[in-house]
N, CA, C and O atoms as a GROMACS GRO file, in nm:
protein
  520
    1SER      N    1  -0.955  -2.880   3.245
    1SER     CA    2  -0.863  -2.918   3.351
    1SER      C    3  -0.785  -2.798   3.402
    1SER      O    4  -0.719  -2.809   3.506
    2GLY      N    5  -0.790  -2.685   3.334
    2GLY     CA    6  -0.722  -2.565   3.378
    2GLY      C    7  -0.576  -2.557   3.337
    2GLY      O    8  -0.515  -2.451   3.350
    3ILE      N    9  -0.518  -2.666   3.288
    3ILE     CA   10  -0.378  -2.665   3.245
    3ILE      C   11  -0.376  -2.639   3.095
    3ILE      O   12  -0.437  -2.713   3.019
    4PRO      N   13  -0.306  -2.533   3.052
    4PRO     CA   14  -0.301  -2.505   2.908
    4PRO      C   15  -0.228  -2.616   2.834
    4PRO      O   16  -0.136  -2.677   2.888
    5PRO      N   17  -0.269  -2.644   2.711
    5PRO     CA   18  -0.204  -2.751   2.635
    5PRO      C   19  -0.062  -2.712   2.596
    5PRO      O   20  -0.033  -2.596   2.572
    6ALA      N   21   0.024  -2.813   2.590
    6ALA     CA   22   0.163  -2.790   2.549
    6ALA      C   23   0.171  -2.776   2.398
    6ALA      O   24   0.098  -2.844   2.326
    7ARG      N   25   0.258  -2.690   2.351
    7ARG     CA   26   0.278  -2.669   2.208
    7ARG      C   27   0.426  -2.640   2.183
    7ARG      O   28   0.496  -2.592   2.272
    8VAL      N   29   0.472  -2.668   2.063
    8VAL     CA   30   0.605  -2.628   2.018
    8VAL      C   31   0.585  -2.530   1.904
    8VAL      O   32   0.507  -2.555   1.812
    9VAL      N   33   0.655  -2.418   1.911
    9VAL     CA   34   0.655  -2.323   1.800
    9VAL      C   35   0.784  -2.350   1.724
    9VAL      O   36   0.894  -2.323   1.772
   10GLN      N   37   0.768  -2.404   1.604
   10GLN     CA   38   0.881  -2.439   1.520
   10GLN      C   39   0.906  -2.324   1.424
   10GLN      O   40   0.825  -2.297   1.336
   11LEU      N   41   1.020  -2.256   1.442
   11LEU     CA   42   1.051  -2.139   1.360
   11LEU      C   43   1.121  -2.183   1.233
   11LEU      O   44   1.193  -2.283   1.232
   12GLY      N   45   1.101  -2.109   1.130
   12GLY     CA   46   1.162  -2.137   1.001
   12GLY      C   47   1.101  -2.045   0.899
   12GLY      O   48   1.044  -1.942   0.935
   13ALA      N   49   1.113  -2.078   0.771
   13ALA     CA   50   1.056  -1.995   0.666
   13ALA      C   51   0.906  -1.975   0.691
   13ALA      O   52   0.853  -1.866   0.672
   14THR      N   53   0.840  -2.081   0.734
   14THR     CA   54   0.700  -2.074   0.774
   14THR      C   55   0.689  -2.127   0.916
   14THR      O   56   0.702  -2.248   0.937
   15PRO      N   57   0.665  -2.039   1.014
   15PRO     CA   58   0.650  -2.089   1.152
   15PRO      C   59   0.533  -2.185   1.163
   15PRO      O   60   0.428  -2.166   1.100
   16ARG      N   61   0.552  -2.289   1.243
   16ARG     CA   62   0.447  -2.389   1.264
   16ARG      C   63   0.428  -2.409   1.414
   16ARG      O   64   0.523  -2.402   1.491
   17ILE      N   65   0.304  -2.434   1.453
   17ILE     CA   66   0.273  -2.466   1.592
   17ILE      C   67   0.230  -2.612   1.594
   17ILE      O   68   0.137  -2.651   1.523
   18ARG      N   69   0.299  -2.692   1.676
   18ARG     CA   70   0.269  -2.834   1.681
   18ARG      C   71   0.219  -2.874   1.820
   18ARG      O   72   0.262  -2.819   1.921
   19ALA      N   73   0.129  -2.971   1.820
   19ALA     CA   74   0.074  -3.027   1.943
   19ALA      C   75   0.135  -3.165   1.966
   19ALA      O   76   0.197  -3.221   1.875
   20PRO      N   77   0.120  -3.220   2.086
   20PRO     CA   78   0.171  -3.355   2.111
   20PRO      C   79   0.108  -3.458   2.019
   20PRO      O   80  -0.006  -3.444   1.977
   21SER      N   81   0.184  -3.561   1.989
   21SER     CA   82   0.135  -3.673   1.910
   21SER      C   83   0.159  -3.799   1.993
   21SER      O   84   0.273  -3.829   2.027
   22GLY      N   85   0.054  -3.872   2.025
   22GLY     CA   86   0.068  -3.990   2.108
   22GLY      C   87   0.120  -3.959   2.247
   22GLY      O   88   0.186  -4.042   2.309
   23GLY      N   89   0.091  -3.839   2.297
   23GLY     CA   90   0.135  -3.800   2.430
   23GLY      C   91   0.277  -3.749   2.438
   23GLY      O   92   0.327  -3.722   2.547
   24VAL      N   93   0.344  -3.735   2.323
   24VAL     CA   94   0.484  -3.691   2.321
   24VAL      C   95   0.495  -3.568   2.232
   24VAL      O   96   0.435  -3.561   2.125
   25LEU      N   97   0.572  -3.470   2.278
   25LEU     CA   98   0.595  -3.347   2.202
   25LEU      C   99   0.745  -3.330   2.185
   25LEU      O  100   0.813  -3.278   2.274
   26LEU      N  101   0.796  -3.374   2.070
   26LEU     CA  102   0.939  -3.359   2.039
   26LEU      C  103   0.968  -3.216   1.996
   26LEU      O  104   0.878  -3.143   1.955
   27GLY      N  105   1.094  -3.175   2.005
   27GLY     CA  106   1.134  -3.041   1.964
   27GLY      C  107   1.116  -3.016   1.816
   27GLY      O  108   1.102  -2.901   1.774
   28ALA      N  109   1.116  -3.122   1.734
   28ALA     CA  110   1.093  -3.109   1.590
   28ALA      C  111   1.023  -3.236   1.542
   28ALA      O  112   1.042  -3.344   1.598
   29ASN      N  113   0.942  -3.221   1.439
   29ASN     CA  114   0.875  -3.334   1.376
   29ASN      C  115   0.975  -3.400   1.281
   29ASN      O  116   1.020  -3.336   1.186
   30PRO      N  117   1.011  -3.527   1.304
   30PRO     CA  118   1.112  -3.590   1.218
   30PRO      C  119   1.068  -3.602   1.072
   30PRO      O  120   1.152  -3.623   0.985
   31GLU      N  121   0.940  -3.588   1.045
   31GLU     CA  122   0.890  -3.598   0.908
   31GLU      C  123   0.880  -3.461   0.839
   31GLU      O  124   0.843  -3.452   0.722
   32ALA      N  125   0.915  -3.355   0.911
   32ALA     CA  126   0.900  -3.220   0.857
   32ALA      C  127   1.000  -3.192   0.746
   32ALA      O  128   1.114  -3.238   0.749
   33GLU      N  129   0.954  -3.115   0.649
   33GLU     CA  130   1.045  -3.068   0.544
   33GLU      C  131   1.142  -2.969   0.608
   33GLU      O  132   1.108  -2.902   0.706
   34GLY      N  133   1.259  -2.960   0.552
   34GLY     CA  134   1.354  -2.860   0.599
   34GLY      C  135   1.451  -2.912   0.704
   34GLY      O  136   1.548  -2.843   0.737
   35LEU      N  137   1.429  -3.032   0.758
   35LEU     CA  138   1.526  -3.089   0.851
   35LEU      C  139   1.639  -3.152   0.771
   35LEU      O  140   1.615  -3.215   0.667
   36ASP      N  141   1.761  -3.134   0.819
   36ASP     CA  142   1.870  -3.204   0.751
   36ASP      C  143   1.875  -3.349   0.803
   36ASP      O  144   1.803  -3.384   0.896
   37ASP      N  145   1.958  -3.431   0.742
   37ASP     CA  146   1.963  -3.574   0.776
   37ASP      C  147   2.000  -3.596   0.922
   37ASP      O  148   1.945  -3.686   0.987
   38ALA      N  149   2.092  -3.516   0.976
   38ALA     CA  150   2.133  -3.531   1.115
   38ALA      C  151   2.017  -3.498   1.209
   38ALA      O  152   1.993  -3.571   1.305
   39GLU      N  153   1.946  -3.388   1.183
   39GLU     CA  154   1.831  -3.352   1.267
   39GLU      C  155   1.726  -3.462   1.262
   39GLU      O  156   1.675  -3.505   1.366
   40ARG      N  157   1.694  -3.505   1.143
   40ARG     CA  158   1.593  -3.611   1.126
   40ARG      C  159   1.635  -3.736   1.204
   40ARG      O  160   1.553  -3.797   1.272
   41SER      N  161   1.763  -3.774   1.194
   41SER     CA  162   1.814  -3.892   1.264
   41SER      C  163   1.801  -3.877   1.415
   41SER      O  164   1.760  -3.971   1.483
   42ARG      N  165   1.834  -3.760   1.469
   42ARG     CA  166   1.823  -3.736   1.613
   42ARG      C  167   1.680  -3.755   1.662
   42ARG      O  168   1.657  -3.827   1.759
   43TYR      N  169   1.585  -3.690   1.594
   43TYR     CA  170   1.446  -3.697   1.640
   43TYR      C  171   1.383  -3.833   1.615
   43TYR      O  172   1.297  -3.875   1.693
   44LEU      N  173   1.424  -3.903   1.510
   44LEU     CA  174   1.376  -4.040   1.489
   44LEU      C  175   1.429  -4.131   1.599
   44LEU      O  176   1.356  -4.216   1.650
   45ARG      N  177   1.557  -4.114   1.637
   45ARG     CA  178   1.617  -4.194   1.744
   45ARG      C  179   1.546  -4.168   1.876
   45ARG      O  180   1.511  -4.262   1.947
   46LEU      N  181   1.524  -4.041   1.910
   46LEU     CA  182   1.455  -4.008   2.035
   46LEU      C  183   1.313  -4.065   2.034
   46LEU      O  184   1.268  -4.121   2.134
   47GLY      N  185   1.242  -4.051   1.922
   47GLY     CA  186   1.108  -4.107   1.911
   47GLY      C  187   1.108  -4.258   1.932
   47GLY      O  188   1.019  -4.312   1.997
   48ALA      N  189   1.208  -4.326   1.875
   48ALA     CA  190   1.218  -4.472   1.890
   48ALA      C  191   1.245  -4.510   2.035
   48ALA      O  192   1.188  -4.607   2.085
   49LEU      N  193   1.332  -4.435   2.103
   49LEU     CA  194   1.360  -4.465   2.244
   49LEU      C  195   1.235  -4.445   2.329
   49LEU      O  196   1.207  -4.526   2.418
   50ILE      N  197   1.161  -4.339   2.302
   50ILE     CA  198   1.038  -4.312   2.378
   50ILE      C  199   0.934  -4.419   2.349
   50ILE      O  200   0.867  -4.467   2.441
   51ASP      N  201   0.918  -4.456   2.222
   51ASP     CA  202   0.820  -4.560   2.185
   51ASP      C  203   0.851  -4.692   2.254
   51ASP      O  204   0.760  -4.767   2.289
   52ALA      N  205   0.980  -4.722   2.272
   52ALA     CA  206   1.018  -4.847   2.336
   52ALA      C  207   0.982  -4.848   2.484
   52ALA      O  208   0.970  -4.955   2.545
   53GLU      N  209   0.964  -4.732   2.542
   53GLU     CA  210   0.930  -4.716   2.684
   53GLU      C  211   0.802  -4.635   2.695
   53GLU      O  212   0.808  -4.517   2.728
   54ARG      N  213   0.688  -4.693   2.669
   54ARG     CA  214   0.564  -4.616   2.660
   54ARG      C  215   0.527  -4.543   2.789
   54ARG      O  216   0.458  -4.442   2.782
   55HIS      N  217   0.569  -4.589   2.903
   55HIS     CA  218   0.542  -4.517   3.028
   55HIS      C  219   0.673  -4.457   3.076
   55HIS      O  220   0.743  -4.516   3.158
   56VAL      N  221   0.705  -4.341   3.024
   56VAL     CA  222   0.834  -4.277   3.051
   56VAL      C  223   0.817  -4.172   3.159
   56VAL      O  224   0.733  -4.082   3.147
   57ASN      N  225   0.896  -4.184   3.266
   57ASN     CA  226   0.894  -4.077   3.366
   57ASN      C  227   1.005  -3.977   3.334
   57ASN      O  228   1.085  -4.000   3.244
   58HIS      N  229   1.008  -3.869   3.407
   58HIS     CA  230   1.104  -3.764   3.372
   58HIS      C  231   1.249  -3.807   3.394
   58HIS      O  232   1.339  -3.754   3.330
   59PHE      N  233   1.274  -3.902   3.483
   59PHE     CA  234   1.410  -3.951   3.502
   59PHE      C  235   1.456  -4.026   3.376
   59PHE      O  236   1.568  -4.006   3.329
   60GLU      N  237   1.368  -4.111   3.323
   60GLU     CA  238   1.401  -4.186   3.201
   60GLU      C  239   1.415  -4.092   3.081
   60GLU      O  240   1.502  -4.112   2.996
   61MET      N  241   1.330  -3.989   3.075
   61MET     CA  242   1.338  -3.894   2.964
   61MET      C  243   1.473  -3.821   2.966
   61MET      O  244   1.531  -3.798   2.860
   62LYS      N  245   1.522  -3.785   3.083
   62LYS     CA  246   1.652  -3.718   3.092
   62LYS      C  247   1.763  -3.810   3.042
   62LYS      O  248   1.856  -3.766   2.974
   63GLU      N  249   1.754  -3.940   3.076
   63GLU     CA  250   1.852  -4.037   3.027
   63GLU      C  251   1.848  -4.045   2.875
   63GLU      O  252   1.952  -4.049   2.810
   64MET      N  253   1.727  -4.048   2.818
   64MET     CA  254   1.713  -4.057   2.673
   64MET      C  255   1.773  -3.934   2.605
   64MET      O  256   1.837  -3.945   2.500
   65LEU      N  257   1.753  -3.816   2.665
   65LEU     CA  258   1.806  -3.694   2.606
   65LEU      C  259   1.958  -3.688   2.611
   65LEU      O  260   2.020  -3.616   2.534
   66SER      N  261   2.019  -3.766   2.702
   66SER     CA  262   2.165  -3.766   2.710
   66SER      C  263   2.227  -3.872   2.618
   66SER      O  264   2.349  -3.890   2.617
   67ASP      N  265   2.144  -3.942   2.542
   67ASP     CA  266   2.190  -4.050   2.454
   67ASP      C  267   2.296  -3.999   2.356
   67ASP      O  268   2.278  -3.895   2.292
   68THR      N  269   2.404  -4.072   2.347
   68THR     CA  270   2.511  -4.039   2.252
   68THR      C  271   2.547  -4.164   2.173
   68THR      O  272   2.664  -4.204   2.166
   69GLN      N  273   2.444  -4.226   2.114
   69GLN     CA  274   2.470  -4.350   2.038
   69GLN      C  275   2.594  -4.335   1.954
   69GLN      O  276   2.621  -4.227   1.901
   70LEU      N  277   2.670  -4.440   1.943
   70LEU     CA  278   2.799  -4.432   1.876
   70LEU      C  279   2.790  -4.442   1.725
   70LEU      O  280   2.884  -4.401   1.655
   71GLU      N  281   2.681  -4.497   1.672
   71GLU     CA  282   2.670  -4.509   1.527
   71GLU      C  283   2.638  -4.373   1.465
   71GLU      O  284   2.578  -4.287   1.530
   72GLY      N  285   2.676  -4.355   1.342
   72GLY     CA  286   2.640  -4.234   1.269
   72GLY      C  287   2.729  -4.117   1.302
   72GLY      O  288   2.816  -4.124   1.389
   73GLU      N  289   2.706  -4.008   1.229
   73GLU     CA  290   2.789  -3.890   1.251
   73GLU      C  291   2.750  -3.822   1.382
   73GLU      O  292   2.636  -3.832   1.427
   74GLU      N  293   2.845  -3.754   1.442
   74GLU     CA  294   2.829  -3.699   1.576
   74GLU      C  295   2.707  -3.608   1.590
   74GLU      O  296   2.635  -3.618   1.690
   75VAL      N  297   2.680  -3.520   1.492
   75VAL     CA  298   2.566  -3.428   1.506
   75VAL      C  299   2.432  -3.498   1.488
   75VAL      O  300   2.328  -3.435   1.508
   76ALA      N  301   2.432  -3.626   1.449
   76ALA     CA  302   2.308  -3.702   1.438
   76ALA      C  303   2.268  -3.763   1.572
   76ALA      O  304   2.157  -3.816   1.586
   77ARG      N  305   2.355  -3.755   1.671
   77ARG     CA  306   2.324  -3.807   1.804
   77ARG      C  307   2.225  -3.715   1.875
   77ARG      O  308   2.222  -3.595   1.848
   78ILE      N  309   2.145  -3.770   1.965
   78ILE     CA  310   2.047  -3.688   2.037
   78ILE      C  311   2.119  -3.577   2.114
   78ILE      O  312   2.084  -3.460   2.100
   79PHE      N  313   2.219  -3.614   2.195
   79PHE     CA  314   2.301  -3.514   2.263
   79PHE      C  315   2.431  -3.505   2.185
   79PHE      O  316   2.505  -3.603   2.176
   80HIS      N  317   2.460  -3.390   2.130
   80HIS     CA  318   2.575  -3.372   2.041
   80HIS      C  319   2.641  -3.239   2.071
   80HIS      O  320   2.589  -3.162   2.151
   81PRO      N  321   2.755  -3.208   2.009
   81PRO     CA  322   2.829  -3.086   2.041
   81PRO      C  323   2.751  -2.956   2.021
   81PRO      O  324   2.785  -2.855   2.084
   82ASN      N  325   2.649  -2.955   1.937
   82ASN     CA  326   2.572  -2.833   1.915
   82ASN      C  327   2.449  -2.821   2.005
   82ASN      O  328   2.375  -2.724   1.995
   83THR      N  329   2.427  -2.919   2.093
   83THR     CA  330   2.314  -2.913   2.185
   83THR      C  331   2.335  -2.797   2.282
   83THR      O  332   2.438  -2.789   2.349
   84ARG      N  333   2.236  -2.709   2.288
   84ARG     CA  334   2.246  -2.596   2.380
   84ARG      C  335   2.178  -2.627   2.513
   84ARG      O  336   2.229  -2.591   2.619
   85TYR      N  337   2.062  -2.694   2.507
   85TYR     CA  338   1.987  -2.727   2.627
   85TYR      C  339   1.911  -2.857   2.606
   85TYR      O  340   1.871  -2.889   2.494
   86SER      N  341   1.891  -2.930   2.712
   86SER     CA  342   1.797  -3.042   2.715
   86SER      C  343   1.688  -3.001   2.813
   86SER      O  344   1.717  -2.960   2.926
   87VAL      N  345   1.563  -3.013   2.772
   87VAL     CA  346   1.451  -2.966   2.853
   87VAL      C  347   1.348  -3.077   2.867
   87VAL      O  348   1.309  -3.140   2.769
   88VAL      N  349   1.303  -3.099   2.991
   88VAL     CA  350   1.196  -3.193   3.020
   88VAL      C  351   1.092  -3.120   3.102
   88VAL      O  352   1.123  -3.065   3.208
   89PHE      N  353   0.968  -3.119   3.054
   89PHE     CA  354   0.858  -3.060   3.129
   89PHE      C  355   0.790  -3.169   3.210
   89PHE      O  356   0.768  -3.280   3.160
   90VAL      N  357   0.756  -3.138   3.333
   90VAL     CA  358   0.684  -3.231   3.420
   90VAL      C  359   0.556  -3.158   3.463
   90VAL      O  360   0.551  -3.099   3.571
   91PRO      N  361   0.452  -3.162   3.377
   91PRO     CA  362   0.334  -3.079   3.400
   91PRO      C  363   0.260  -3.109   3.529
   91PRO      O  364   0.211  -3.017   3.594
   92ASN      N  365   0.251  -3.235   3.569
   92ASN     CA  366   0.175  -3.265   3.691
   92ASN      C  367   0.247  -3.217   3.817
   92ASN      O  368   0.186  -3.210   3.924
   93GLU      N  369   0.375  -3.184   3.807
   93GLU     CA  370   0.450  -3.128   3.919
   93GLU      C  371   0.480  -2.979   3.898
   93GLU      O  372   0.547  -2.916   3.980
   94LEU      N  373   0.430  -2.923   3.786
   94LEU     CA  374   0.454  -2.782   3.750
   94LEU      C  375   0.604  -2.750   3.753
   94LEU      O  376   0.648  -2.654   3.816
   95GLN      N  377   0.681  -2.836   3.683
   95GLN     CA  378   0.826  -2.819   3.679
   95GLN      C  379   0.878  -2.826   3.537
   95GLN      O  380   0.820  -2.890   3.449
   96MET      N  381   0.992  -2.758   3.517
   96MET     CA  382   1.070  -2.770   3.395
   96MET      C  383   1.212  -2.805   3.441
   96MET      O  384   1.269  -2.737   3.526
   97HIS      N  385   1.269  -2.912   3.385
   97HIS     CA  386   1.405  -2.953   3.415
   97HIS      C  387   1.491  -2.915   3.294
   97HIS      O  388   1.458  -2.951   3.181
   98LEU      N  389   1.600  -2.842   3.317
   98LEU     CA  390   1.681  -2.790   3.208
   98LEU      C  391   1.828  -2.818   3.237
   98LEU      O  392   1.878  -2.793   3.347
   99ALA      N  393   1.898  -2.871   3.135
   99ALA     CA  394   2.043  -2.896   3.149
   99ALA      C  395   2.115  -2.837   3.029
   99ALA      O  396   2.070  -2.849   2.915
  100ALA      N  397   2.226  -2.774   3.056
  100ALA     CA  398   2.316  -2.723   2.951
  100ALA      C  399   2.440  -2.813   2.953
  100ALA      O  400   2.465  -2.881   3.052
  101PRO      N  401   2.515  -2.813   2.845
  101PRO     CA  402   2.639  -2.893   2.846
  101PRO      C  403   2.734  -2.845   2.956
  101PRO      O  404   2.742  -2.725   2.984
  102ASP      N  405   2.806  -2.939   3.017
  102ASP     CA  406   2.906  -2.901   3.117
  102ASP      C  407   3.038  -2.866   3.047
  102ASP      O  408   3.044  -2.866   2.924
  103ASP      N  409   3.141  -2.838   3.123
  103ASP     CA  410   3.269  -2.796   3.065
  103ASP      C  411   3.333  -2.903   2.976
  103ASP      O  412   3.413  -2.871   2.888
  104SER      N  413   3.298  -3.030   2.999
  104SER     CA  414   3.354  -3.138   2.917
  104SER      C  415   3.274  -3.162   2.790
  104SER      O  416   3.312  -3.243   2.706
  105GLY      N  417   3.160  -3.090   2.775
  105GLY     CA  418   3.076  -3.107   2.657
  105GLY      C  419   2.966  -3.210   2.676
  105GLY      O  420   2.885  -3.231   2.585
  106ARG      N  421   2.962  -3.276   2.792
  106ARG     CA  422   2.856  -3.372   2.821
  106ARG      C  423   2.735  -3.298   2.877
  106ARG      O  424   2.744  -3.183   2.917
  107GLN      N  425   2.622  -3.368   2.878
  107GLN     CA  426   2.501  -3.308   2.934
  107GLN      C  427   2.526  -3.279   3.082
  107GLN      O  428   2.567  -3.367   3.158
  108GLY      N  429   2.501  -3.155   3.122
  108GLY     CA  430   2.522  -3.117   3.261
  108GLY      C  431   2.408  -3.162   3.351
  108GLY      O  432   2.316  -3.230   3.307
  109THR      N  433   2.417  -3.124   3.475
  109THR     CA  434   2.314  -3.156   3.574
  109THR      C  435   2.188  -3.075   3.544
  109THR      O  436   2.195  -2.957   3.510
  110PHE      N  437   2.074  -3.139   3.556
  110PHE     CA  438   1.948  -3.071   3.532
  110PHE      C  439   1.914  -2.979   3.649
  110PHE      O  440   1.915  -3.021   3.765
  111ALA      N  441   1.884  -2.854   3.618
  111ALA     CA  442   1.830  -2.760   3.716
  111ALA      C  443   1.678  -2.770   3.708
  111ALA      O  444   1.623  -2.790   3.600
  112VAL      N  445   1.611  -2.758   3.822
  112VAL     CA  446   1.466  -2.770   3.826
  112VAL      C  447   1.406  -2.633   3.850
  112VAL      O  448   1.442  -2.563   3.945
  113PHE      N  449   1.313  -2.594   3.762
  113PHE     CA  450   1.241  -2.469   3.776
  113PHE      C  451   1.096  -2.501   3.811
  113PHE      O  452   1.031  -2.580   3.743
  114GLU      N  453   1.047  -2.440   3.916
  114GLU     CA  454   0.909  -2.463   3.961
  114GLU      C  455   0.821  -2.351   3.909
  114GLU      O  456   0.860  -2.234   3.909
  115PHE      N  457   0.701  -2.386   3.864
  115PHE     CA  458   0.604  -2.288   3.819
  115PHE      C  459   0.495  -2.274   3.922
  115PHE      O  460   0.456  -2.372   3.987
  116GLU      N  461   0.446  -2.155   3.938
  116GLU     CA  462   0.334  -2.131   4.027
  116GLU      C  463   0.205  -2.163   3.952
  116GLU      O  464   0.190  -2.125   3.836
  117PRO      N  465   0.112  -2.232   4.017
  117PRO     CA  466  -0.016  -2.258   3.949
  117PRO      C  467  -0.094  -2.129   3.933
  117PRO      O  468  -0.088  -2.040   4.018
  118ASP      N  469  -0.167  -2.119   3.823
  118ASP     CA  470  -0.255  -2.005   3.804
  118ASP      C  471  -0.371  -2.019   3.900
  118ASP      O  472  -0.430  -2.127   3.911
  119VAL      N  473  -0.403  -1.913   3.968
  119VAL     CA  474  -0.516  -1.915   4.060
  119VAL      C  475  -0.630  -1.839   3.993
  119VAL      O  476  -0.616  -1.720   3.962
  120LEU      N  477  -0.740  -1.907   3.972
  120LEU     CA  478  -0.856  -1.845   3.910
  120LEU      C  479  -0.950  -1.799   4.018
  120LEU      O  480  -0.990  -1.878   4.104
  121ASP      N  481  -0.986  -1.673   4.015
  121ASP     CA  482  -1.078  -1.617   4.113
  121ASP      C  483  -1.218  -1.619   4.054
  121ASP      O  484  -1.250  -1.539   3.966
  122ASP      N  485  -1.300  -1.711   4.102
  122ASP     CA  486  -1.436  -1.724   4.051
  122ASP      C  487  -1.536  -1.639   4.128
  122ASP      O  488  -1.656  -1.642   4.097
  123ASP      N  489  -1.490  -1.564   4.228
  123ASP     CA  490  -1.581  -1.485   4.311
  123ASP      C  491  -1.595  -1.345   4.254
  123ASP      O  492  -1.503  -1.264   4.267
  124PRO      N  493  -1.711  -1.313   4.190
  124PRO     CA  494  -1.726  -1.180   4.131
  124PRO      C  495  -1.730  -1.069   4.235
  124PRO      O  496  -1.713  -0.952   4.201
  125GLU      N  497  -1.753  -1.104   4.361
  125GLU     CA  498  -1.759  -1.003   4.467
  125GLU      C  499  -1.622  -0.964   4.521
  125GLU      O  500  -1.611  -0.874   4.604
  126SER      N  501  -1.518  -1.030   4.473
  126SER     CA  502  -1.384  -1.006   4.529
  126SER      C  503  -1.324  -0.874   4.484
  126SER      O  504  -1.226  -0.827   4.542
  127GLY      N  505  -1.380  -0.814   4.380
  127GLY     CA  506  -1.329  -0.688   4.330
  127GLY      C  507  -1.217  -0.703   4.230
  127GLY      O  508  -1.160  -0.602   4.186
  128ALA      N  509  -1.182  -0.824   4.192
  128ALA     CA  510  -1.076  -0.845   4.092
  128ALA      C  511  -1.125  -0.805   3.956
  128ALA      O  512  -1.241  -0.827   3.922
  129ASP      N  513  -1.036  -0.745   3.876
  129ASP     CA  514  -1.072  -0.706   3.741
  129ASP      C  515  -1.092  -0.830   3.655
  129ASP      O  516  -1.023  -0.930   3.673
  130SER      N  517  -1.184  -0.823   3.563
  130SER     CA  518  -1.208  -0.936   3.474
  130SER      C  519  -1.142  -0.911   3.341
  130SER      O  520  -1.149  -0.995   3.251
   0.00000   0.00000   0.00000
């Protein structure tokens, strides 16, 4: 299809490269060793929200990433005081949507970054280097 597969590089004592599971690629595997209880809780909650909405568009995904469920300790929430960025990739539109916390500590407005498609030159007579 020409579109490279999405992957997450999970850094730690042993770096791991993860592929999507069931069409979803979370920032961390909730079953991975080395996650603390709050991290595990965040990713399990996000996975549960996504599973409940099997056809999730990027608008719904942004809402899920801003979730601040009231139960549990604050850092166990999907969006919490230590969140640096929320990122949603929209591959069919070649976009990345990124939000940082605003001055009040809530999820800020998503900025949209557009990617240029790779153009493959199949014409060997064009003089392009291979």
